[in-house]
PyMOL commands that place a pseudoatom at each C-alpha (Angstrom):
pseudoatom trace, name=CA, resn=MET, resi=1, chain=A, elem=C, hetatm=0, pos=[20.915, -0.377, 22.016]
pseudoatom trace, name=CA, resn=VAL, resi=2, chain=A, elem=C, hetatm=0, pos=[19.541, 1.965, 24.650]
pseudoatom trace, name=CA, resn=ARG, resi=3, chain=A, elem=C, hetatm=0, pos=[17.751, 5.052, 23.428]
pseudoatom trace, name=CA, resn=MET, resi=4, chain=A, elem=C, hetatm=0, pos=[18.738, 8.076, 25.448]
pseudoatom trace, name=CA, resn=ASN, resi=5, chain=A, elem=C, hetatm=0, pos=[16.338, 10.547, 23.881]
pseudoatom trace, name=CA, resn=VAL, resi=6, chain=A, elem=C, hetatm=0, pos=[13.270, 8.969, 22.288]
pseudoatom trace, name=CA, resn=LEU, resi=7, chain=A, elem=C, hetatm=0, pos=[11.864, 12.272, 21.054]
pseudoatom trace, name=CA, resn=ALA, resi=8, chain=A, elem=C, hetatm=0, pos=[15.119, 13.178, 19.301]
pseudoatom trace, name=CA, resn=ASP, resi=9, chain=A, elem=C, hetatm=0, pos=[15.240, 9.737, 17.662]
pseudoatom trace, name=CA, resn=ALA, resi=10, chain=A, elem=C, hetatm=0, pos=[11.639, 10.073, 16.470]
pseudoatom trace, name=CA, resn=LEU, resi=11, chain=A, elem=C, hetatm=0, pos=[12.197, 13.534, 15.045]
pseudoatom trace, name=CA, resn=LYS, resi=12, chain=A, elem=C, hetatm=0, pos=[15.439, 12.436, 13.375]
pseudoatom trace, name=CA, resn=SER, resi=13, chain=A, elem=C, hetatm=0, pos=[13.610, 9.467, 11.812]
pseudoatom trace, name=CA, resn=ILE, resi=14, chain=A, elem=C, hetatm=0, pos=[10.842, 11.729, 10.506]
pseudoatom trace, name=CA, resn=ASN, resi=15, chain=A, elem=C, hetatm=0, pos=[13.401, 14.182, 9.151]
pseudoatom trace, name=CA, resn=ASN, resi=16, chain=A, elem=C, hetatm=0, pos=[15.368, 11.412, 7.405]
pseudoatom trace, name=CA, resn=ALA, resi=17, chain=A, elem=C, hetatm=0, pos=[12.185, 9.935, 5.934]
pseudoatom trace, name=CA, resn=GLU, resi=18, chain=A, elem=C, hetatm=0, pos=[11.113, 13.372, 4.712]
pseudoatom trace, name=CA, resn=MET, resi=19, chain=A, elem=C, hetatm=0, pos=[14.448, 13.880, 2.947]
pseudoatom trace, name=CA, resn=ARG, resi=20, chain=A, elem=C, hetatm=0, pos=[14.025, 10.527, 1.208]
pseudoatom trace, name=CA, resn=GLY, resi=21, chain=A, elem=C, hetatm=0, pos=[10.402, 11.288, 0.265]
pseudoatom trace, name=CA, resn=LYS, resi=22, chain=A, elem=C, hetatm=0, pos=[8.827, 8.477, 2.272]
pseudoatom trace, name=CA, resn=LEU, resi=23, chain=A, elem=C, hetatm=0, pos=[5.077, 8.141, 2.816]
pseudoatom trace, name=CA, resn=ILE, resi=24, chain=A, elem=C, hetatm=0, pos=[5.555, 7.923, 6.596]
pseudoatom trace, name=CA, resn=VAL, resi=25, chain=A, elem=C, hetatm=0, pos=[5.874, 11.700, 6.858]
pseudoatom trace, name=CA, resn=ARG, resi=26, chain=A, elem=C, hetatm=0, pos=[2.575, 12.393, 5.118]
pseudoatom trace, name=CA, resn=PHE, resi=27, chain=A, elem=C, hetatm=0, pos=[0.623, 10.044, 7.415]
pseudoatom trace, name=CA, resn=PRO, resi=28, chain=A, elem=C, hetatm=0, pos=[1.063, 12.274, 10.521]
pseudoatom trace, name=CA, resn=THR, resi=29, chain=A, elem=C, hetatm=0, pos=[0.115, 15.381, 8.526]
pseudoatom trace, name=CA, resn=VAL, resi=30, chain=A, elem=C, hetatm=0, pos=[-3.348, 13.877, 7.933]
pseudoatom trace, name=CA, resn=MET, resi=31, chain=A, elem=C, hetatm=0, pos=[-3.539, 13.184, 11.675]
pseudoatom trace, name=CA, resn=MET, resi=32, chain=A, elem=C, hetatm=0, pos=[-2.536, 16.776, 12.475]
pseudoatom trace, name=CA, resn=LYS, resi=33, chain=A, elem=C, hetatm=0, pos=[-5.197, 18.133, 10.121]
pseudoatom trace, name=CA, resn=HIS, resi=34, chain=A, elem=C, hetatm=0, pos=[-7.891, 16.428, 12.198]
pseudoatom trace, name=CA, resn=GLY, resi=35, chain=A, elem=C, hetatm=0, pos=[-6.343, 17.288, 15.573]
pseudoatom trace, name=CA, resn=TYR, resi=36, chain=A, elem=C, hetatm=0, pos=[-5.419, 13.715, 16.562]
pseudoatom trace, name=CA, resn=ILE, resi=37, chain=A, elem=C, hetatm=0, pos=[-1.758, 14.366, 17.352]
pseudoatom trace, name=CA, resn=GLY, resi=38, chain=A, elem=C, hetatm=0, pos=[-1.483, 14.479, 21.128]
pseudoatom trace, name=CA, resn=ARG, resi=39, chain=A, elem=C, hetatm=0, pos=[-4.639, 12.490, 21.847]
pseudoatom trace, name=CA, resn=LEU, resi=40, chain=A, elem=C, hetatm=0, pos=[-4.172, 9.398, 19.726]
pseudoatom trace, name=CA, resn=ASN, resi=41, chain=A, elem=C, hetatm=0, pos=[-5.950, 6.288, 20.975]
pseudoatom trace, name=CA, resn=LYS, resi=42, chain=A, elem=C, hetatm=0, pos=[-4.833, 3.785, 18.375]
pseudoatom trace, name=CA, resn=CYS, resi=43, chain=A, elem=C, hetatm=0, pos=[-2.899, 3.934, 15.145]
pseudoatom trace, name=CA, resn=GLY, resi=44, chain=A, elem=C, hetatm=0, pos=[-2.142, 1.060, 12.813]
pseudoatom trace, name=CA, resn=MET, resi=45, chain=A, elem=C, hetatm=0, pos=[-0.596, 0.401, 9.461]
pseudoatom trace, name=CA, resn=ILE, resi=46, chain=A, elem=C, hetatm=0, pos=[-2.205, -1.959, 6.979]
pseudoatom trace, name=CA, resn=SER, resi=47, chain=A, elem=C, hetatm=0, pos=[0.169, -4.314, 5.218]
pseudoatom trace, name=CA, resn=PRO, resi=48, chain=A, elem=C, hetatm=0, pos=[-0.182, -5.254, 2.419]
pseudoatom trace, name=CA, resn=ARG, resi=49, chain=A, elem=C, hetatm=0, pos=[-1.812, -2.115, 1.090]
pseudoatom trace, name=CA, resn=PHE, resi=50, chain=A, elem=C, hetatm=0, pos=[-5.224, -3.144, -0.177]
pseudoatom trace, name=CA, resn=ASP, resi=51, chain=A, elem=C, hetatm=0, pos=[-6.863, -1.497, -3.182]
pseudoatom trace, name=CA, resn=VAL, resi=52, chain=A, elem=C, hetatm=0, pos=[-10.149, 0.115, -2.165]
pseudoatom trace, name=CA, resn=GLN, resi=53, chain=A, elem=C, hetatm=0, pos=[-12.836, 1.260, -4.544]
pseudoatom trace, name=CA, resn=LEU, resi=54, chain=A, elem=C, hetatm=0, pos=[-15.199, 4.009, -3.476]
pseudoatom trace, name=CA, resn=LYS, resi=55, chain=A, elem=C, hetatm=0, pos=[-18.113, 1.562, -3.126]
pseudoatom trace, name=CA, resn=ASP, resi=56, chain=A, elem=C, hetatm=0, pos=[-16.070, -0.701, -0.779]
pseudoatom trace, name=CA, resn=LEU, resi=57, chain=A, elem=C, hetatm=0, pos=[-14.907, 2.111, 1.498]
pseudoatom trace, name=CA, resn=GLU, resi=58, chain=A, elem=C, hetatm=0, pos=[-17.795, 1.684, 3.953]
pseudoatom trace, name=CA, resn=LYS, resi=59, chain=A, elem=C, hetatm=0, pos=[-16.963, -2.017, 4.412]
pseudoatom trace, name=CA, resn=TRP, resi=60, chain=A, elem=C, hetatm=0, pos=[-13.393, -1.116, 5.395]
pseudoatom trace, name=CA, resn=GLN, resi=61, chain=A, elem=C, hetatm=0, pos=[-14.691, 1.667, 7.622]
pseudoatom trace, name=CA, resn=ASN, resi=62, chain=A, elem=C, hetatm=0, pos=[-16.868, -0.835, 9.517]
pseudoatom trace, name=CA, resn=ASN, resi=63, chain=A, elem=C, hetatm=0, pos=[-13.983, -3.314, 9.882]
pseudoatom trace, name=CA, resn=LEU, resi=64, chain=A, elem=C, hetatm=0, pos=[-11.243, -0.914, 11.004]
pseudoatom trace, name=CA, resn=LEU, resi=65, chain=A, elem=C, hetatm=0, pos=[-12.917, 1.906, 12.929]
pseudoatom trace, name=CA, resn=PRO, resi=66, chain=A, elem=C, hetatm=0, pos=[-14.745, 1.591, 16.272]
pseudoatom trace, name=CA, resn=SER, resi=67, chain=A, elem=C, hetatm=0, pos=[-17.768, 3.629, 15.122]
pseudoatom trace, name=CA, resn=ARG, resi=68, chain=A, elem=C, hetatm=0, pos=[-19.059, 5.480, 12.090]
pseudoatom trace, name=CA, resn=GLN, resi=69, chain=A, elem=C, hetatm=0, pos=[-18.206, 9.018, 13.259]
pseudoatom trace, name=CA, resn=PHE, resi=70, chain=A, elem=C, hetatm=0, pos=[-14.974, 8.194, 15.091]
pseudoatom trace, name=CA, resn=GLY, resi=71, chain=A, elem=C, hetatm=0, pos=[-11.532, 7.788, 13.503]
pseudoatom trace, name=CA, resn=PHE, resi=72, chain=A, elem=C, hetatm=0, pos=[-10.117, 7.970, 10.014]
pseudoatom trace, name=CA, resn=ILE, resi=73, chain=A, elem=C, hetatm=0, pos=[-8.712, 5.626, 7.383]
pseudoatom trace, name=CA, resn=VAL, resi=74, chain=A, elem=C, hetatm=0, pos=[-5.725, 7.080, 5.520]
pseudoatom trace, name=CA, resn=LEU, resi=75, chain=A, elem=C, hetatm=0, pos=[-5.584, 6.339, 1.788]
pseudoatom trace, name=CA, resn=THR, resi=76, chain=A, elem=C, hetatm=0, pos=[-3.040, 7.017, -0.898]
pseudoatom trace, name=CA, resn=THR, resi=77, chain=A, elem=C, hetatm=0, pos=[-4.839, 8.035, -4.081]
pseudoatom trace, name=CA, resn=SER, resi=78, chain=A, elem=C, hetatm=0, pos=[-3.971, 9.522, -7.435]
pseudoatom trace, name=CA, resn=ALA, resi=79, chain=A, elem=C, hetatm=0, pos=[-4.859, 12.896, -5.864]
pseudoatom trace, name=CA, resn=GLY, resi=80, chain=A, elem=C, hetatm=0, pos=[-2.441, 12.415, -2.929]
pseudoatom trace, name=CA, resn=ILE, resi=81, chain=A, elem=C, hetatm=0, pos=[-2.640, 11.082, 0.624]
pseudoatom trace, name=CA, resn=MET, resi=82, chain=A, elem=C, hetatm=0, pos=[-5.963, 11.817, 2.327]
pseudoatom trace, name=CA, resn=ASP, resi=83, chain=A, elem=C, hetatm=0, pos=[-8.477, 10.441, 4.800]
pseudoatom trace, name=CA, resn=HIS, resi=84, chain=A, elem=C, hetatm=0, pos=[-11.491, 8.372, 3.753]
pseudoatom trace, name=CA, resn=GLU, resi=85, chain=A, elem=C, hetatm=0, pos=[-13.949, 11.268, 4.091]
pseudoatom trace, name=CA, resn=GLU, resi=86, chain=A, elem=C, hetatm=0, pos=[-11.950, 13.493, 1.739]
pseudoatom trace, name=CA, resn=ALA, resi=87, chain=A, elem=C, hetatm=0, pos=[-11.608, 10.593, -0.715]
pseudoatom trace, name=CA, resn=ARG, resi=88, chain=A, elem=C, hetatm=0, pos=[-15.375, 10.134, -0.640]
pseudoatom trace, name=CA, resn=ARG, resi=89, chain=A, elem=C, hetatm=0, pos=[-15.919, 13.867, -1.324]
pseudoatom trace, name=CA, resn=LYS, resi=90, chain=A, elem=C, hetatm=0, pos=[-13.483, 13.700, -4.270]
pseudoatom trace, name=CA, resn=HIS, resi=91, chain=A, elem=C, hetatm=0, pos=[-15.064, 10.444, -5.547]
pseudoatom trace, name=CA, resn=THR, resi=92, chain=A, elem=C, hetatm=0, pos=[-11.761, 8.574, -5.650]
pseudoatom trace, name=CA, resn=GLY, resi=93, chain=A, elem=C, hetatm=0, pos=[-10.487, 5.254, -4.358]
pseudoatom trace, name=CA, resn=GLY, resi=94, chain=A, elem=C, hetatm=0, pos=[-6.943, 4.171, -3.621]
pseudoatom trace, name=CA, resn=LYS, resi=95, chain=A, elem=C, hetatm=0, pos=[-4.790, 2.011, -1.377]
pseudoatom trace, name=CA, resn=ILE, resi=96, chain=A, elem=C, hetatm=0, pos=[-5.183, 1.880, 2.403]
pseudoatom trace, name=CA, resn=LEU, resi=97, chain=A, elem=C, hetatm=0, pos=[-2.074, 3.045, 4.268]
pseudoatom trace, name=CA, resn=GLY, resi=98, chain=A, elem=C, hetatm=0, pos=[-3.478, 2.772, 7.780]
pseudoatom trace, name=CA, resn=PHE, resi=99, chain=A, elem=C, hetatm=0, pos=[-5.999, 4.055, 10.276]
pseudoatom trace, name=CA, resn=PHE, resi=100, chain=A, elem=C, hetatm=0, pos=[-6.180, 6.054, 13.490]
pseudoatom trace, name=CA, resn=PHE, resi=101, chain=A, elem=C, hetatm=0, pos=[-8.740, 6.920, 16.155]
for i in range(1, 101): cmd.bond("trace and resi %d" % i, "trace and resi %d" % (i + 1))
show_as sticks, trace
zoom trace
């Protein structure tokens, strides 16, 4: 199948996922909050979603991100979907959804 309009397909997919309440829609909102939309270097999803305790967050940060002050890990927690820095401020762990830098 040839895609005639990639942007329209992407927006339609996001819209359909939003109507079904999928997590995919919330992932880009975290990216937008930090200004990464438009200048994204790398984005990846982690499957399976690993449980991360607050004390183990730095280990995952070292494994996934290129440097300490560059990039974000996106977590789903009991307080919602947030990046690793916000999770650290709220003293909560969760499951890793993915990362971007």
